[in-house]
Structure formats: C-alpha cells, structure tokens
CHARMM-style PDB file with segment names, atoms N, HN, CA, C and O in Angstrom:
ATOM      1  N   MET     1       3.198 -10.969   5.096  1.00  0.00      PROA
ATOM      2  CA  MET     1       3.560  -9.588   4.856  1.00  0.00      PROA
ATOM      3  C   MET     1       2.850  -8.704   5.887  1.00  0.00      PROA
ATOM      4  O   MET     1       1.665  -8.886   6.169  1.00  0.00      PROA
ATOM      5  N   MET     2       3.571  -7.778   6.424  1.00  0.00      PROA
ATOM      6  HN  MET     2       4.533  -7.631   6.195  1.00  0.00      PROA
ATOM      7  CA  MET     2       3.019  -6.882   7.442  1.00  0.00      PROA
ATOM      8  C   MET     2       1.870  -6.035   6.890  1.00  0.00      PROA
ATOM      9  O   MET     2       0.935  -5.709   7.622  1.00  0.00      PROA
ATOM     10  N   LEU     3       1.933  -5.688   5.636  1.00  0.00      PROA
ATOM     11  HN  LEU     3       2.692  -5.953   5.042  1.00  0.00      PROA
ATOM     12  CA  LEU     3       0.883  -4.875   5.032  1.00  0.00      PROA
ATOM     13  C   LEU     3      -0.454  -5.602   5.040  1.00  0.00      PROA
ATOM     14  O   LEU     3      -1.495  -4.992   5.285  1.00  0.00      PROA
ATOM     15  N   HSD     4      -0.427  -6.874   4.780  1.00  0.00      PROA
ATOM     16  HN  HSD     4       0.418  -7.369   4.581  1.00  0.00      PROA
ATOM     17  CA  HSD     4      -1.672  -7.656   4.758  1.00  0.00      PROA
ATOM     18  C   HSD     4      -2.363  -7.590   6.113  1.00  0.00      PROA
ATOM     19  O   HSD     4      -3.584  -7.439   6.168  1.00  0.00      PROA
ATOM     20  N   ASN     5      -1.626  -7.699   7.192  1.00  0.00      PROA
ATOM     21  HN  ASN     5      -0.634  -7.822   7.148  1.00  0.00      PROA
ATOM     22  CA  ASN     5      -2.210  -7.617   8.531  1.00  0.00      PROA
ATOM     23  C   ASN     5      -2.696  -6.208   8.842  1.00  0.00      PROA
ATOM     24  O   ASN     5      -3.750  -6.044   9.457  1.00  0.00      PROA
ATOM     25  N   ARG     6      -1.961  -5.209   8.437  1.00  0.00      PROA
ATOM     26  HN  ARG     6      -1.105  -5.342   7.937  1.00  0.00      PROA
ATOM     27  CA  ARG     6      -2.314  -3.824   8.753  1.00  0.00      PROA
ATOM     28  C   ARG     6      -3.542  -3.349   7.997  1.00  0.00      PROA
ATOM     29  O   ARG     6      -4.342  -2.586   8.538  1.00  0.00      PROA
ATOM     30  N   ILE     7      -3.705  -3.788   6.753  1.00  0.00      PROA
ATOM     31  HN  ILE     7      -3.056  -4.409   6.313  1.00  0.00      PROA
ATOM     32  CA  ILE     7      -4.851  -3.345   5.952  1.00  0.00      PROA
ATOM     33  C   ILE     7      -6.161  -3.829   6.572  1.00  0.00      PROA
ATOM     34  O   ILE     7      -7.211  -3.232   6.338  1.00  0.00      PROA
ATOM     35  N   LEU     8      -6.110  -4.891   7.351  1.00  0.00      PROA
ATOM     36  HN  LEU     8      -5.256  -5.376   7.541  1.00  0.00      PROA
ATOM     37  CA  LEU     8      -7.311  -5.406   8.010  1.00  0.00      PROA
ATOM     38  C   LEU     8      -7.796  -4.471   9.114  1.00  0.00      PROA
ATOM     39  O   LEU     8      -8.955  -4.546   9.523  1.00  0.00      PROA
ATOM     40  N   ASP     9      -6.923  -3.593   9.597  1.00  0.00      PROA
ATOM     41  HN  ASP     9      -5.981  -3.532   9.265  1.00  0.00      PROA
ATOM     42  CA  ASP     9      -7.289  -2.627  10.635  1.00  0.00      PROA
ATOM     43  C   ASP     9      -8.018  -1.410  10.061  1.00  0.00      PROA
ATOM     44  O   ASP     9      -8.517  -0.572  10.813  1.00  0.00      PROA
ATOM     45  N   VAL    10      -8.080  -1.314   8.747  1.00  0.00      PROA
ATOM     46  HN  VAL    10      -7.675  -1.995   8.137  1.00  0.00      PROA
ATOM     47  CA  VAL    10      -8.673  -0.164   8.065  1.00  0.00      PROA
ATOM     48  C   VAL    10     -10.023  -0.588   7.495  1.00  0.00      PROA
ATOM     49  O   VAL    10     -10.140  -1.657   6.896  1.00  0.00      PROA
ATOM     50  N   ALA    11     -11.028   0.239   7.678  1.00  0.00      PROA
ATOM     51  HN  ALA    11     -10.933   1.108   8.164  1.00  0.00      PROA
ATOM     52  CA  ALA    11     -12.354  -0.057   7.136  1.00  0.00      PROA
ATOM     53  C   ALA    11     -12.342   0.072   5.605  1.00  0.00      PROA
ATOM     54  O   ALA    11     -11.545   0.821   5.040  1.00  0.00      PROA
ATOM     55  N   ALA    12     -13.228  -0.661   4.959  1.00  0.00      PROA
ATOM     56  HN  ALA    12     -13.876  -1.269   5.418  1.00  0.00      PROA
ATOM     57  CA  ALA    12     -13.353  -0.587   3.502  1.00  0.00      PROA
ATOM     58  C   ALA    12     -13.602   0.857   3.086  1.00  0.00      PROA
ATOM     59  O   ALA    12     -14.450   1.544   3.656  1.00  0.00      PROA
ATOM     60  N   GLY    13     -12.853   1.306   2.089  1.00  0.00      PROA
ATOM     61  HN  GLY    13     -12.164   0.749   1.626  1.00  0.00      PROA
ATOM     62  CA  GLY    13     -12.981   2.668   1.588  1.00  0.00      PROA
ATOM     63  C   GLY    13     -12.026   3.661   2.237  1.00  0.00      PROA
ATOM     64  O   GLY    13     -11.816   4.750   1.703  1.00  0.00      PROA
ATOM     65  N   GLU    14     -11.445   3.305   3.381  1.00  0.00      PROA
ATOM     66  HN  GLU    14     -11.616   2.421   3.815  1.00  0.00      PROA
ATOM     67  CA  GLU    14     -10.483   4.188   4.036  1.00  0.00      PROA
ATOM     68  C   GLU    14      -9.105   4.017   3.405  1.00  0.00      PROA
ATOM     69  O   GLU    14      -8.826   3.028   2.728  1.00  0.00      PROA
ATOM     70  N   VAL    15      -8.252   5.013   3.649  1.00  0.00      PROA
ATOM     71  HN  VAL    15      -8.479   5.816   4.200  1.00  0.00      PROA
ATOM     72  CA  VAL    15      -6.925   5.031   3.033  1.00  0.00      PROA
ATOM     73  C   VAL    15      -5.856   4.773   4.091  1.00  0.00      PROA
ATOM     74  O   VAL    15      -5.883   5.351   5.178  1.00  0.00      PROA
ATOM     75  N   LEU    16      -4.927   3.905   3.755  1.00  0.00      PROA
ATOM     76  HN  LEU    16      -4.905   3.435   2.872  1.00  0.00      PROA
ATOM     77  CA  LEU    16      -3.792   3.574   4.608  1.00  0.00      PROA
ATOM     78  C   LEU    16      -2.532   4.162   3.979  1.00  0.00      PROA
ATOM     79  O   LEU    16      -2.297   3.996   2.782  1.00  0.00      PROA
ATOM     80  N   LYS    17      -1.727   4.847   4.781  1.00  0.00      PROA
ATOM     81  HN  LYS    17      -1.918   4.982   5.753  1.00  0.00      PROA
ATOM     82  CA  LYS    17      -0.440   5.365   4.317  1.00  0.00      PROA
ATOM     83  C   LYS    17       0.634   4.363   4.706  1.00  0.00      PROA
ATOM     84  O   LYS    17       0.704   3.934   5.858  1.00  0.00      PROA
ATOM     85  N   VAL    18       1.468   3.993   3.746  1.00  0.00      PROA
ATOM     86  HN  VAL    18       1.410   4.342   2.810  1.00  0.00      PROA
ATOM     87  CA  VAL    18       2.561   3.048   3.971  1.00  0.00      PROA
ATOM     88  C   VAL    18       3.857   3.748   3.599  1.00  0.00      PROA
ATOM     89  O   VAL    18       3.968   4.329   2.520  1.00  0.00      PROA
ATOM     90  N   VAL    19       4.840   3.692   4.496  1.00  0.00      PROA
ATOM     91  HN  VAL    19       4.750   3.220   5.373  1.00  0.00      PROA
ATOM     92  CA  VAL    19       6.171   4.229   4.218  1.00  0.00      PROA
ATOM     93  C   VAL    19       7.147   3.063   4.294  1.00  0.00      PROA
ATOM     94  O   VAL    19       7.203   2.356   5.301  1.00  0.00      PROA
ATOM     95  N   ALA    20       7.916   2.864   3.227  1.00  0.00      PROA
ATOM     96  HN  ALA    20       7.870   3.438   2.409  1.00  0.00      PROA
ATOM     97  CA  ALA    20       8.845   1.740   3.150  1.00  0.00      PROA
ATOM     98  C   ALA    20      10.208   2.234   2.683  1.00  0.00      PROA
ATOM     99  O   ALA    20      10.324   3.293   2.067  1.00  0.00      PROA
ATOM    100  N   THR    21      11.230   1.449   2.985  1.00  0.00      PROA
ATOM    101  HN  THR    21      11.135   0.589   3.485  1.00  0.00      PROA
ATOM    102  CA  THR    21      12.578   1.760   2.512  1.00  0.00      PROA
ATOM    103  C   THR    21      13.083   0.733   1.506  1.00  0.00      PROA
ATOM    104  O   THR    21      14.122   0.941   0.880  1.00  0.00      PROA
ATOM    105  N   ASP    22      12.378  -0.341   1.349  1.00  0.00      PROA
ATOM    106  HN  ASP    22      11.534  -0.510   1.858  1.00  0.00      PROA
ATOM    107  CA  ASP    22      12.788  -1.427   0.454  1.00  0.00      PROA
ATOM    108  C   ASP    22      12.325  -1.128  -0.975  1.00  0.00      PROA
ATOM    109  O   ASP    22      11.123  -0.997  -1.207  1.00  0.00      PROA
ATOM    110  N   PRO    23      13.241  -1.018  -1.929  1.00  0.00      PROA
ATOM    111  CA  PRO    23      12.853  -0.710  -3.301  1.00  0.00      PROA
ATOM    112  C   PRO    23      11.964  -1.781  -3.943  1.00  0.00      PROA
ATOM    113  O   PRO    23      11.267  -1.495  -4.917  1.00  0.00      PROA
ATOM    114  N   SER    24      11.979  -2.992  -3.420  1.00  0.00      PROA
ATOM    115  HN  SER    24      12.545  -3.225  -2.629  1.00  0.00      PROA
ATOM    116  CA  SER    24      11.131  -4.040  -4.005  1.00  0.00      PROA
ATOM    117  C   SER    24       9.649  -3.754  -3.785  1.00  0.00      PROA
ATOM    118  O   SER    24       8.800  -4.378  -4.421  1.00  0.00      PROA
ATOM    119  N   THR    25       9.330  -2.819  -2.890  1.00  0.00      PROA
ATOM    120  HN  THR    25      10.020  -2.313  -2.373  1.00  0.00      PROA
ATOM    121  CA  THR    25       7.926  -2.473  -2.685  1.00  0.00      PROA
ATOM    122  C   THR    25       7.319  -1.818  -3.920  1.00  0.00      PROA
ATOM    123  O   THR    25       6.100  -1.838  -4.090  1.00  0.00      PROA
ATOM    124  N   THR    26       8.148  -1.239  -4.782  1.00  0.00      PROA
ATOM    125  HN  THR    26       9.138  -1.223  -4.644  1.00  0.00      PROA
ATOM    126  CA  THR    26       7.615  -0.630  -6.005  1.00  0.00      PROA
ATOM    127  C   THR    26       7.003  -1.686  -6.914  1.00  0.00      PROA
ATOM    128  O   THR    26       6.167  -1.365  -7.759  1.00  0.00      PROA
ATOM    129  N   ARG    27       7.401  -2.917  -6.755  1.00  0.00      PROA
ATOM    130  HN  ARG    27       8.081  -3.177  -6.069  1.00  0.00      PROA
ATOM    131  CA  ARG    27       6.827  -4.042  -7.487  1.00  0.00      PROA
ATOM    132  C   ARG    27       5.758  -4.737  -6.653  1.00  0.00      PROA
ATOM    133  O   ARG    27       4.685  -5.062  -7.160  1.00  0.00      PROA
ATOM    134  N   ASP    28       6.049  -4.965  -5.379  1.00  0.00      PROA
ATOM    135  HN  ASP    28       6.921  -4.701  -4.967  1.00  0.00      PROA
ATOM    136  CA  ASP    28       5.193  -5.785  -4.531  1.00  0.00      PROA
ATOM    137  C   ASP    28       3.877  -5.118  -4.138  1.00  0.00      PROA
ATOM    138  O   ASP    28       2.833  -5.771  -4.146  1.00  0.00      PROA
ATOM    139  N   ILE    29       3.907  -3.848  -3.800  1.00  0.00      PROA
ATOM    140  HN  ILE    29       4.754  -3.318  -3.794  1.00  0.00      PROA
ATOM    141  CA  ILE    29       2.684  -3.195  -3.323  1.00  0.00      PROA
ATOM    142  C   ILE    29       1.651  -3.031  -4.440  1.00  0.00      PROA
ATOM    143  O   ILE    29       0.474  -3.293  -4.192  1.00  0.00      PROA
ATOM    144  N   PRO    30       2.019  -2.617  -5.646  1.00  0.00      PROA
ATOM    145  CA  PRO    30       0.998  -2.587  -6.712  1.00  0.00      PROA
ATOM    146  C   PRO    30       0.392  -3.969  -6.991  1.00  0.00      PROA
ATOM    147  O   PRO    30      -0.806  -4.072  -7.252  1.00  0.00      PROA
ATOM    148  N   ARG    31       1.192  -5.010  -6.938  1.00  0.00      PROA
ATOM    149  HN  ARG    31       2.165  -4.926  -6.726  1.00  0.00      PROA
ATOM    150  CA  ARG    31       0.670  -6.365  -7.134  1.00  0.00      PROA
ATOM    151  C   ARG    31      -0.260  -6.767  -5.994  1.00  0.00      PROA
ATOM    152  O   ARG    31      -1.301  -7.382  -6.226  1.00  0.00      PROA
ATOM    153  N   PHE    32       0.111  -6.422  -4.773  1.00  0.00      PROA
ATOM    154  HN  PHE    32       0.957  -5.923  -4.585  1.00  0.00      PROA
ATOM    155  CA  PHE    32      -0.714  -6.682  -3.604  1.00  0.00      PROA
ATOM    156  C   PHE    32      -2.082  -6.027  -3.784  1.00  0.00      PROA
ATOM    157  O   PHE    32      -3.114  -6.656  -3.551  1.00  0.00      PROA
ATOM    158  N   CYS    33      -2.084  -4.770  -4.197  1.00  0.00      PROA
ATOM    159  HN  CYS    33      -1.245  -4.258  -4.386  1.00  0.00      PROA
ATOM    160  CA  CYS    33      -3.340  -4.041  -4.384  1.00  0.00      PROA
ATOM    161  C   CYS    33      -4.188  -4.671  -5.483  1.00  0.00      PROA
ATOM    162  O   CYS    33      -5.396  -4.843  -5.319  1.00  0.00      PROA
ATOM    163  N   GLN    34      -3.570  -5.008  -6.577  1.00  0.00      PROA
ATOM    164  HN  GLN    34      -2.589  -4.869  -6.711  1.00  0.00      PROA
ATOM    165  CA  GLN    34      -4.305  -5.600  -7.695  1.00  0.00      PROA
ATOM    166  C   GLN    34      -4.884  -6.959  -7.306  1.00  0.00      PROA
ATOM    167  O   GLN    34      -6.046  -7.240  -7.598  1.00  0.00      PROA
ATOM    168  N   PHE    35      -4.102  -7.785  -6.664  1.00  0.00      PROA
ATOM    169  HN  PHE    35      -3.158  -7.557  -6.427  1.00  0.00      PROA
ATOM    170  CA  PHE    35      -4.517  -9.136  -6.307  1.00  0.00      PROA
ATOM    171  C   PHE    35      -5.669  -9.124  -5.301  1.00  0.00      PROA
ATOM    172  O   PHE    35      -6.564  -9.966  -5.373  1.00  0.00      PROA
ATOM    173  N   LEU    36      -5.649  -8.165  -4.358  1.00  0.00      PROA
ATOM    174  HN  LEU    36      -4.922  -7.481  -4.300  1.00  0.00      PROA
ATOM    175  CA  LEU    36      -6.661  -8.134  -3.297  1.00  0.00      PROA
ATOM    176  C   LEU    36      -7.714  -7.043  -3.511  1.00  0.00      PROA
ATOM    177  O   LEU    36      -8.501  -6.754  -2.610  1.00  0.00      PROA
ATOM    178  N   SER    37      -7.727  -6.441  -4.698  1.00  0.00      PROA
ATOM    179  HN  SER    37      -7.088  -6.675  -5.430  1.00  0.00      PROA
ATOM    180  CA  SER    37      -8.736  -5.444  -5.081  1.00  0.00      PROA
ATOM    181  C   SER    37      -8.725  -4.195  -4.206  1.00  0.00      PROA
ATOM    182  O   SER    37      -9.779  -3.661  -3.861  1.00  0.00      PROA
ATOM    183  N   HSD    38      -7.533  -3.734  -3.852  1.00  0.00      PROA
ATOM    184  HN  HSD    38      -6.677  -4.167  -4.133  1.00  0.00      PROA
ATOM    185  CA  HSD    38      -7.375  -2.454  -3.182  1.00  0.00      PROA
ATOM    186  C   HSD    38      -6.920  -1.449  -4.239  1.00  0.00      PROA
ATOM    187  O   HSD    38      -6.380  -1.836  -5.275  1.00  0.00      PROA
ATOM    188  N   GLU    39      -7.138  -0.167  -3.978  1.00  0.00      PROA
ATOM    189  HN  GLU    39      -7.577   0.147  -3.137  1.00  0.00      PROA
ATOM    190  CA  GLU    39      -6.749   0.868  -4.937  1.00  0.00      PROA
ATOM    191  C   GLU    39      -5.466   1.547  -4.477  1.00  0.00      PROA
ATOM    192  O   GLU    39      -5.392   2.070  -3.365  1.00  0.00      PROA
ATOM    193  N   LEU    40      -4.471   1.534  -5.329  1.00  0.00      PROA
ATOM    194  HN  LEU    40      -4.530   1.110  -6.233  1.00  0.00      PROA
ATOM    195  CA  LEU    40      -3.243   2.282  -5.058  1.00  0.00      PROA
ATOM    196  C   LEU    40      -3.503   3.722  -5.500  1.00  0.00      PROA
ATOM    197  O   LEU    40      -3.446   4.036  -6.689  1.00  0.00      PROA
ATOM    198  N   VAL    41      -3.786   4.585  -4.534  1.00  0.00      PROA
ATOM    199  HN  VAL    41      -3.832   4.329  -3.568  1.00  0.00      PROA
ATOM    200  CA  VAL    41      -4.189   5.957  -4.810  1.00  0.00      PROA
ATOM    201  C   VAL    41      -2.998   6.797  -5.253  1.00  0.00      PROA
ATOM    202  O   VAL    41      -3.099   7.586  -6.192  1.00  0.00      PROA
ATOM    203  N   LEU    42      -1.859   6.618  -4.563  1.00  0.00      PROA
ATOM    204  HN  LEU    42      -1.777   5.977  -3.800  1.00  0.00      PROA
ATOM    205  CA  LEU    42      -0.684   7.442  -4.846  1.00  0.00      PROA
ATOM    206  C   LEU    42       0.574   6.700  -4.435  1.00  0.00      PROA
ATOM    207  O   LEU    42       0.591   5.991  -3.429  1.00  0.00      PROA
ATOM    208  N   HSD    43       1.620   6.867  -5.217  1.00  0.00      PROA
ATOM    209  HN  HSD    43       1.607   7.443  -6.034  1.00  0.00      PROA
ATOM    210  CA  HSD    43       2.937   6.324  -4.889  1.00  0.00      PROA
ATOM    211  C   HSD    43       3.962   7.415  -5.161  1.00  0.00      PROA
ATOM    212  O   HSD    43       3.998   7.992  -6.248  1.00  0.00      PROA
ATOM    213  N   GLN    44       4.798   7.692  -4.158  1.00  0.00      PROA
ATOM    214  HN  GLN    44       4.769   7.223  -3.275  1.00  0.00      PROA
ATOM    215  CA  GLN    44       5.855   8.698  -4.309  1.00  0.00      PROA
ATOM    216  C   GLN    44       7.155   8.146  -3.743  1.00  0.00      PROA
ATOM    217  O   GLN    44       7.152   7.375  -2.783  1.00  0.00      PROA
ATOM    218  N   GLU    45       8.254   8.546  -4.344  1.00  0.00      PROA
ATOM    219  HN  GLU    45       8.257   9.172  -5.124  1.00  0.00      PROA
ATOM    220  CA  GLU    45       9.568   8.256  -3.781  1.00  0.00      PROA
ATOM    221  C   GLU    45      10.127   9.576  -3.249  1.00  0.00      PROA
ATOM    222  O   GLU    45      10.290  10.545  -3.991  1.00  0.00      PROA
ATOM    223  N   LEU    46      10.416   9.587  -1.948  1.00  0.00      PROA
ATOM    224  HN  LEU    46      10.284   8.800  -1.346  1.00  0.00      PROA
ATOM    225  CA  LEU    46      10.887  10.804  -1.294  1.00  0.00      PROA
ATOM    226  C   LEU    46      12.166  10.515  -0.519  1.00  0.00      PROA
ATOM    227  O   LEU    46      12.116   9.938   0.568  1.00  0.00      PROA
ATOM    228  N   GLY    47      13.290  10.904  -1.058  1.00  0.00      PROA
ATOM    229  HN  GLY    47      13.331  11.372  -1.941  1.00  0.00      PROA
ATOM    230  CA  GLY    47      14.559  10.773  -0.350  1.00  0.00      PROA
ATOM    231  C   GLY    47      14.881   9.376   0.137  1.00  0.00      PROA
ATOM    232  O   GLY    47      15.283   9.198   1.286  1.00  0.00      PROA
ATOM    233  N   GLY    48      14.711   8.389  -0.717  1.00  0.00      PROA
ATOM    234  HN  GLY    48      14.385   8.534  -1.651  1.00  0.00      PROA
ATOM    235  CA  GLY    48      15.038   7.013  -0.337  1.00  0.00      PROA
ATOM    236  C   GLY    48      13.910   6.274   0.369  1.00  0.00      PROA
ATOM    237  O   GLY    48      14.061   5.104   0.724  1.00  0.00      PROA
ATOM    238  N   GLU    49      12.785   6.943   0.576  1.00  0.00      PROA
ATOM    239  HN  GLU    49      12.662   7.893   0.288  1.00  0.00      PROA
ATOM    240  CA  GLU    49      11.618   6.281   1.145  1.00  0.00      PROA
ATOM    241  C   GLU    49      10.535   6.207   0.074  1.00  0.00      PROA
ATOM    242  O   GLU    49      10.417   7.081  -0.784  1.00  0.00      PROA
ATOM    243  N   TYR    50       9.761   5.151   0.152  1.00  0.00      PROA
ATOM    244  HN  TYR    50       9.856   4.441   0.850  1.00  0.00      PROA
ATOM    245  CA  TYR    50       8.670   4.924  -0.788  1.00  0.00      PROA
ATOM    246  C   TYR    50       7.372   5.080  -0.015  1.00  0.00      PROA
ATOM    247  O   TYR    50       7.126   4.377   0.965  1.00  0.00      PROA
ATOM    248  N   VAL    51       6.546   6.010  -0.470  1.00  0.00      PROA
ATOM    249  HN  VAL    51       6.746   6.582  -1.266  1.00  0.00      PROA
ATOM    250  CA  VAL    51       5.304   6.326   0.234  1.00  0.00      PROA
ATOM    251  C   VAL    51       4.136   5.903  -0.651  1.00  0.00      PROA
ATOM    252  O   VAL    51       4.076   6.241  -1.833  1.00  0.00      PROA
ATOM    253  N   TYR    52       3.216   5.159  -0.054  1.00  0.00      PROA
ATOM    254  HN  TYR    52       3.264   4.885   0.906  1.00  0.00      PROA
ATOM    255  CA  TYR    52       2.050   4.649  -0.759  1.00  0.00      PROA
ATOM    256  C   TYR    52       0.797   5.033   0.013  1.00  0.00      PROA
ATOM    257  O   TYR    52       0.785   5.024   1.244  1.00  0.00      PROA
ATOM    258  N   PHE    53      -0.248   5.368  -0.715  1.00  0.00      PROA
ATOM    259  HN  PHE    53      -0.239   5.375  -1.715  1.00  0.00      PROA
ATOM    260  CA  PHE    53      -1.565   5.557  -0.138  1.00  0.00      PROA
ATOM    261  C   PHE    53      -2.472   4.512  -0.789  1.00  0.00      PROA
ATOM    262  O   PHE    53      -2.659   4.497  -2.006  1.00  0.00      PROA
ATOM    263  N   ILE    54      -3.024   3.651   0.043  1.00  0.00      PROA
ATOM    264  HN  ILE    54      -2.872   3.663   1.031  1.00  0.00      PROA
ATOM    265  CA  ILE    54      -3.818   2.522  -0.440  1.00  0.00      PROA
ATOM    266  C   ILE    54      -5.223   2.629   0.118  1.00  0.00      PROA
ATOM    267  O   ILE    54      -5.415   2.708   1.331  1.00  0.00      PROA
ATOM    268  N   ARG    55      -6.218   2.633  -0.783  1.00  0.00      PROA
ATOM    269  HN  ARG    55      -6.062   2.570  -1.769  1.00  0.00      PROA
ATOM    270  CA  ARG    55      -7.610   2.631  -0.363  1.00  0.00      PROA
ATOM    271  C   ARG    55      -8.071   1.167  -0.302  1.00  0.00      PROA
ATOM    272  O   ARG    55      -8.010   0.431  -1.287  1.00  0.00      PROA
ATOM    273  N   ARG    56      -8.531   0.779   0.883  1.00  0.00      PROA
ATOM    274  HN  ARG    56      -8.580   1.377   1.683  1.00  0.00      PROA
ATOM    275  CA  ARG    56      -8.946  -0.597   1.070  1.00  0.00      PROA
ATOM    276  C   ARG    56     -10.216  -0.893   0.273  1.00  0.00      PROA
ATOM    277  O   ARG    56     -11.184  -0.132   0.303  1.00  0.00      PROA
ATOM    278  N   GLY    57     -10.183  -2.005  -0.431  1.00  0.00      PROA
ATOM    279  HN  GLY    57      -9.397  -2.622  -0.455  1.00  0.00      PROA
ATOM    280  CA  GLY    57     -11.354  -2.462  -1.159  1.00  0.00      PROA
ATOM    281  C   GLY    57     -12.307  -3.194  -0.230  1.00  0.00      PROA
ATOM    282  O   GLY    57     -12.102  -3.241   0.983  1.00  0.00      PROA
ATOM    283  N   GLN    58     -13.331  -3.752  -0.804  1.00  0.00      PROA
ATOM    284  HN  GLN    58     -13.498  -3.713  -1.789  1.00  0.00      PROA
ATOM    285  CA  GLN    58     -14.338  -4.478  -0.016  1.00  0.00      PROA
ATOM    286  C   GLN    58     -13.703  -5.724   0.486  1.00  0.00      PROA
ATOM    287  OT1 GLN    58     -14.348  -6.510   1.180  1.00  0.00      PROA
TER     288      GLN     58
END
C-alpha cells in the first residue's frame, strides 16, 4: 500500500494528509491506523474525495 511507504517519511507525532478517491479507503485507512498504532485525527468526504489526517504513532 502506498500509504505504508509514505507514512515512513513522516516523523512520529507529525500529521500526514491523505486524499483518496477510492471509497474502500473509508474501511482500509481506519484499519491501517488501528493496526499500526497511528491516530486517525480527521476524516472528511468532500465532493467524491476522501480526506484523512493521520498522526504517525511511534
């Protein structure tokens, strides 16, 4: 998953903004965060795009 590689570029405690068009991300990204101990700070759906703010865990 591209998100897994990108989150490694962010220091622990920093927030990554993710914009997606795939509706399956509403299921996958919260699970990704829970499984890898990241915090899903905010999730919004804006005009067919899904926007996530993820705070990287340790």
